[in-house]
C-alpha positions in Angstrom: 377.4 200.1 -8.0 374.9 203.0 -8.6 373.0 201.1 -11.4 370.0 199.4 -9.7 370.0 196.7 -12.3 373.5 195.6 -11.5 372.9 195.8 -7.8 369.7 193.7 -8.2 371.5 191.1 -10.3 374.2 190.8 -7.7 371.6 190.3 -4.9 369.9 187.6 -7.0 373.3 185.9 -7.7 374.1 186.0 -4.0 370.7 184.4 -3.1 371.2 181.7 -5.7 374.7 180.9 -4.3 373.4 180.5 -0.8 370.6 178.2 -2.1 372.9 176.0 -4.2 375.8 175.8 -1.8 373.5 175.3 1.2 375.2 178.0 3.2 375.0 178.4 6.1 374.3 174.7 7.1 371.5 175.5 9.5 368.2 175.7 7.7 366.6 178.4 9.9 369.7 180.6 9.7 369.9 180.2 5.9 366.2 181.1 5.5 366.7 184.2 7.6 369.7 185.3 5.5 367.8 184.8 2.3 364.9 186.8 3.7 367.3 189.7 4.4 368.6 189.5 0.9 365.0 189.5 -0.4 364.2 192.5 1.7 367.2 194.4 0.3 366.1 193.4 -3.3 362.6 194.7 -2.5 363.9 198.0 -1.2 366.2 198.4 -4.2 363.4 197.7 -6.7 360.8 199.9 -5.2 363.3 202.7 -4.4 364.6 202.8 -8.0 361.4 202.7 -9.9 361.6 199.0 -10.8 358.5 198.0 -8.9 357.4 194.4 -9.6 353.8 195.7 -9.4 354.2 197.7 -12.6 355.5 196.9 -16.1 359.2 197.1 -16.6 360.5 200.6 -17.7 362.9 201.5 -20.5 361.1 200.0 -23.5 363.4 202.0 -25.7 366.4 200.0 -24.4 365.7 196.3 -24.9 368.7 195.0 -22.8 367.8 197.1 -19.8 364.1 196.4 -20.3 364.7 192.7 -20.4 366.9 192.9 -17.3 364.2 194.8 -15.4 361.6 192.2 -16.5 363.9 189.4 -15.3 364.4 191.1 -11.9 360.6 191.5 -11.5 359.8 187.9 -12.4 362.6 186.7 -10.1 361.2 188.8 -7.3 357.8 187.2 -7.6 359.1 183.6 -7.9 361.7 184.0 -5.1 359.0 185.6 -2.9 356.8 182.6 -3.5 359.5 180.2 -2.6 360.5 182.1 0.6 356.8 182.3 1.6 356.4 178.5 1.4 359.6 177.9 3.3 358.5 180.4 6.0 355.0 178.9 6.4 356.6 175.5 6.5 358.8 176.6 9.3 356.2 178.5 11.4 353.0 176.4 11.1 353.9 172.8 10.3 354.5 170.3 13.0 357.9 168.7 13.1 356.7 165.2 12.0 355.1 166.8 8.9 358.5 167.8 7.5 359.0 164.2 6.3 355.6 164.2 4.5 355.8 166.0 1.1 352.1 166.3 0.3 351.3 169.6 2.0 354.6 171.1 0.9 354.0 170.2 -2.7 350.4 171.3 -2.8 351.1 174.6 -1.0 354.1 175.3 -3.1 352.1 174.6 -6.3 349.3 177.1 -5.3 351.8 179.8 -4.2 353.9 179.5 -7.4 350.9 179.4 -9.6 349.7 182.7 -8.1 353.2 184.2 -8.4 353.4 183.2 -12.1 350.0 184.8 -12.8 350.9 187.9 -10.9 354.3 188.3 -12.7 352.6 187.9 -16.1 350.0 190.6 -15.2 352.2 193.1 -13.4 355.7 192.7 -14.9 355.0 191.7 -18.5 351.6 193.5 -18.7 349.8 190.6 -20.3 346.0 190.4 -20.1 345.4 187.6 -17.6 341.6 187.6 -17.9 341.7 185.7 -21.2 344.5 183.6 -19.9 342.6 182.6 -16.8 339.5 181.7 -19.0 341.7 179.7 -21.4 343.5 178.0 -18.5 340.1 177.2 -16.9 339.0 175.3 -20.0 342.3 173.7 -20.3 342.1 172.7 -16.6 338.8 170.9 -17.3 340.3 169.0 -20.1 343.3 168.0 -18.1 341.1 167.2 -15.1 339.2 164.7 -17.2 342.4 163.2 -18.5 344.1 162.8 -15.1 341.0 162.1 -13.0 342.6 159.2 -11.2 345.7 161.2 -10.3 343.5 164.1 -9.0 341.6 161.5 -6.9 344.9 160.4 -5.4 345.9 164.1 -4.7 342.6 165.0 -2.9 342.6 161.7 -1.1 346.1 162.4 0.1 345.0 165.8 1.4 342.2 164.1 3.4 344.7 161.5 4.8 347.2 164.2 5.8 344.4 166.2 7.4 342.8 163.3 9.4 346.2 161.7 10.2 345.2 158.0 10.4 349.0 157.2 10.3 352.4 158.9 10.1 355.7 158.0 8.6 357.3 155.2 10.7 353.9 153.7 11.8 353.2 150.0 11.1 349.8 149.8 9.4 347.6 147.4 7.5 345.7 148.9 4.6 343.9 147.2 1.7 345.2 143.8 2.9 348.8 144.9 2.9 350.8 145.2 6.2 354.0 147.2 6.4 355.9 150.2 7.8 355.1 153.6 6.3 358.2 154.9 4.6 356.8 157.8 2.6 353.6 159.8 2.1 353.5 162.0 -1.0 350.8 163.6 -3.2 350.0 160.4 -5.0 350.6 157.3 -2.8 351.8 155.8 0.5 354.9 153.7 0.4 355.0 150.6 2.7 357.9 148.4 3.6 356.5 144.9 4.3 358.0 142.3 6.6 359.3 140.5 3.5 361.4 143.5 2.6 359.3 144.6 -0.3 358.1 148.1 -1.1 354.3 148.3 -1.7 352.9 151.5 -3.1 349.2 152.0 -2.1 347.4 154.9 -4.0 345.9 157.5 -1.7 342.5 157.0 -3.3 342.6 153.3 -2.3 343.9 154.1 1.3 341.2 156.7 1.8 338.4 154.1 1.1 340.0 151.1 2.7 339.9 149.9 6.3 343.1 151.0 8.0 344.6 149.3 11.0 347.3 151.3 12.7 349.4 148.9 14.8 351.5 151.7 16.2 348.7 153.4 18.1 349.0 153.2 21.0 352.8 153.0 20.4 353.6 150.5 23.2 350.8 148.0 22.8 350.3 145.5 19.9 348.1 142.5 19.9 349.2 139.1 18.5 346.3 136.6 18.0 346.3 133.0 16.7 343.3 130.8 16.0 343.0 127.0 16.4 340.2 124.7 15.3 339.8 121.7 17.7 337.4 118.8 17.4 334.1 119.4 19.2 334.6 116.1 21.0 337.2 117.8 23.2 335.8 119.5 26.3 336.3 123.3 26.0 337.5 123.5 29.6 340.3 121.1 28.9 341.3 122.9 25.8 341.2 126.3 27.4 343.3 124.9 30.3 346.0 123.7 27.9 346.0 127.0 26.0 346.3 129.0 29.3 349.3 126.9 30.2 350.7 127.6 26.8 350.3 131.3 27.4 352.1 131.0 30.8 355.0 129.4 29.0 356.0 132.5 27.0 357.8 135.2 28.9 358.4 137.6 26.0 354.8 139.1 26.1 353.4 141.9 28.2 351.9 141.1 31.6 349.5 144.0 31.5 347.1 143.7 29.7 347.3 140.0 30.4 347.1 137.4 27.5 344.0 135.3 27.3 342.4 132.4 25.5 338.7 132.2 24.5 336.2 130.2 22.5 335.6 132.2 19.4 332.9 130.2 17.7 331.5 126.7 17.6 330.0 124.5 14.9 329.1 120.9 14.5 332.5 120.2 12.8 334.9 122.2 15.1 335.3 124.7 17.9 337.5 127.6 17.1 339.7 128.9 19.9 341.6 132.2 19.9 344.8 133.0 21.9 345.7 136.7 22.2 348.9 138.2 23.8 350.3 141.7 23.7 353.8 142.9 22.8 355.5 146.4 23.0 357.5 146.1 19.8 356.1 145.1 16.4 359.5 143.7 15.4 358.8 140.7 17.7 355.4 139.9 16.3 356.6 137.1 14.0 358.7 135.4 16.7 355.9 135.6 19.3 353.3 134.4 16.8 355.4 131.3 16.0 356.2 130.7 19.7 352.5 130.7 20.5 351.7 128.2 17.8 354.5 125.9 19.0 353.5 126.2 22.7 349.8 125.6 22.0 350.6 122.5 20.0 352.9 121.1 22.7 350.5 121.8 25.6 347.5 120.5 23.7 349.4 117.3 23.0 350.5 117.1 26.7 346.8 117.3 27.7 345.9 114.4 25.4 344.3 116.7 22.8 345.7 115.7 19.5 345.6 118.1 16.5 344.4 116.2 13.5 342.5 116.8 10.3 338.8 117.1 11.3 337.7 115.4 8.2 339.2 112.0 9.3 338.6 110.0 12.5 340.8 110.9 15.5 343.8 108.6 16.0 343.7 106.2 19.0 344.9 107.5 22.3 348.5 106.5 23.2 349.1 104.3 26.2 351.3 105.3 29.1 354.4 103.4 27.8 354.3 104.9 24.3 353.7 108.4 25.6 356.8 108.1 27.8 358.8 106.8 24.9 357.5 109.7 22.7 358.4 112.2 25.5 361.9 110.7 25.8 362.5 110.8 22.0 361.9 114.6 22.1 365.1 115.0 24.1 368.0 115.7 21.8 370.4 113.8 24.0 368.7 110.5 23.1 368.2 111.1 19.4 370.8 108.3 18.7 368.9 105.6 20.6 366.8 103.0 18.7 363.2 102.0 19.3 363.9 99.1 21.7 366.5 101.1 23.6 364.1 104.1 23.9 361.4 101.8 25.1 363.6 100.2 27.8 364.9 103.5 28.9 361.4 105.0 29.1 360.4 102.3 31.6 363.0 103.7 34.0 361.4 107.2 34.1 359.9 108.2 37.4 356.8 110.5 37.5 356.7 113.6 39.8 353.9 116.1 40.2 354.2 119.7 41.4 351.7 122.4 42.2 352.1 126.0 41.0 354.8 128.2 42.6 356.6 125.2 44.0 360.4 125.0 43.9 361.7 122.0 42.0 365.4 122.6 42.3 367.1 125.2 44.5 369.8 127.5 43.2 372.4 125.7 45.3 371.2 122.1 44.7 373.4 119.5 42.9 371.4 117.0 40.9 372.5 114.0 38.8 369.3 113.3 37.0 367.5 114.5 33.9 364.1 116.3 34.1 361.7 116.2 31.2 358.5 118.3 31.3 355.5 116.2 30.5 352.9 119.0 31.1 352.9 122.4 32.7 355.4 125.3 32.8 358.7 125.7 34.6 360.7 128.9 35.2 364.5 128.7 35.1 366.2 131.5 37.0 370.0 132.1 37.2 372.1 134.2 39.5 372.7 137.7 38.2 374.2 140.9 39.7 370.9 141.8 41.2 369.9 138.3 42.3 367.9 135.6 40.5 366.9 136.5 36.9 364.5 134.4 34.9 366.5 133.0 31.9 363.8 130.9 30.2 360.6 128.9 30.6 360.2 125.2 29.9 357.1 123.5 28.5 356.1 120.0 27.4 359.0 118.1 25.8 361.7 120.4 27.2 364.5 118.9 29.2 367.0 120.3 31.7 369.9 118.6 33.4 371.5 116.8 30.4 375.0 117.6 31.6 374.0 116.3 35.1 372.8 112.9 34.0 375.6 112.5 31.5 378.7 113.9 33.3 377.4 114.8 36.8 377.4 118.5 36.3 375.1 120.6 38.5 372.3 122.7 37.1 373.3 126.0 38.7 369.8 127.5 38.5 366.6 127.7 40.5 363.7 125.9 38.9 360.2 126.7 40.0 356.8 125.8 38.6 354.6 128.4 37.0 351.6 126.1 36.7 350.7 122.7 37.9 353.5 120.5 36.4 354.2 116.9 35.7 357.9 116.0 35.3 359.6 112.7 34.5 363.1 112.1 35.9 365.8 109.8 34.6 368.5 109.0 37.1 372.1 108.8 36.0 372.3 105.2 37.3 369.6 104.2 34.9 371.7 105.5 32.0 374.9 103.7 33.0 373.9 100.2 31.6 373.2 101.7 28.2 376.5 103.6 28.1 378.5 100.5 29.2 376.7 98.3 26.6 377.1 100.9 23.8 380.0 103.3 24.4 379.6 104.9 21.0 376.2 106.3 22.2 378.0 108.0 25.1 380.5 109.5 22.7 377.7 110.8 20.4 375.8 112.2 23.4 379.0 114.1 24.5 379.4 115.5 21.0 375.8 116.7 20.9 376.1 118.3 24.3 379.4 120.0 23.4 377.8 121.6 20.4 375.4 123.3 22.8 378.3 125.0 24.5 376.8 128.5 24.3 373.5 127.3 25.7 375.2 125.3 28.4 377.2 128.2 29.6 374.1 130.3 30.0 373.0 128.0 32.8 376.5 126.9 34.0 379.6 129.1 34.2 382.7 127.9 32.4 384.1 125.0 34.4 387.4 125.6 36.2 388.9 122.5 34.6 388.7 124.3 31.2 390.2 127.6 32.3 393.7 128.2 30.9 393.8 124.8 29.2 393.6 123.6 25.6 391.0 120.9 26.4 387.7 121.1 24.5 384.3 120.9 26.1 383.9 117.5 24.4 387.0 116.1 26.0 385.9 117.5 29.4 382.4 116.1 29.1 383.7 112.7 27.9 386.1 112.5 30.9 383.3 113.4 33.3 381.0 110.8 31.8 383.7 108.1 32.2 384.2 108.9 35.8 380.5 109.3 36.7 379.4 106.1 34.9 382.6 104.2 35.6 383.3 103.4 32.0 386.5 101.8 31.0 386.8 103.1 27.5 
């Protein structure tokens, strides 16, 4: 092919094919191959008198003249595209490749310059008047799209100062979510409710931005509680600190804390703060803190109630024991009088912090209900004892022991000073003999917790290679332990 026009069109067609077919698959290799083709096209055009820096020749032959103009314009536009891709590869950081703003703005500037140059050099048009006309037109368009331009320039500022990146969890303009996209107009956030919120860049540039992903492994979770000023702050803070000790899913360093945030004649506001290393657990930790604070405050005799009404009277010892017993799922079927009678059989035991309540090899036949404080439950693992969970006010352990004589194969130690009420299996026997249906229902409730039960107790040998259910096995164990005839 000695005709330079035909050779140039073939090179252009080859470049378009590589671009459309995405060949080769590696972006860097494909760019290098396209740069080689562009270099060959440049050498061909300048070597054959078809310079893109001059008007196209052969005005006497319209087809050849138009083909030469086409090659010149394609040279400018293709050069602009390859220039933006090369700059993008050489100078932009890897995490910027997912952010389109710089690529769009840079591409627009380079392409605009290439279009003006092709009009001036290839087509020979007077660009001075065109630039003046375009300047006036730009003023008119600028007034019409003022808000859009504000978003564009605000986006440039945001991408330059980098207050957040794609993947960060941020709070901006009262909206909290994960950054999915940053473009020339807006930032796209995915909220915890699964909705997409689009925040204009001009709004984000003026708003207070909280980046929860910096530092990447430290996120604070805070809750606030308003307590009656009649309650002594030292007692409230003590209960809140025990509540903090009862949650094991937060970071130990920095340690969680509780403080008095502000006080007034109507209430005292307390704040509890803990730290997590994964924002996905923020909701569960937040809810757990509220639940633990409520339980530990109640265990300390600090009742949460509307501050606009008088506080309810303090419960006496008997009613508090009955209320504690009613929180155990095993006794949800008992009536008021039965709960009252059973609560009188509870025995109170106090333990100091870091004291062993039950050893890992101990066999117990009583139920333990936490009245106040925090317990740590550790089970045997491949590397020794591993903490499985923590218990707080209202939690119980040993249901299978008091009902069917099964051991709690775990070591239980106190994290803080703790008060525990015990219910011996012999105290439960009269109720089961008098009302056998209660025992059946207790076994059913306990069997429904099979997965939880097996976390603390391995599968019993009596169930291996048999077709008996957990319910049948528990019912038989209950009959033997409590000497029931039916």
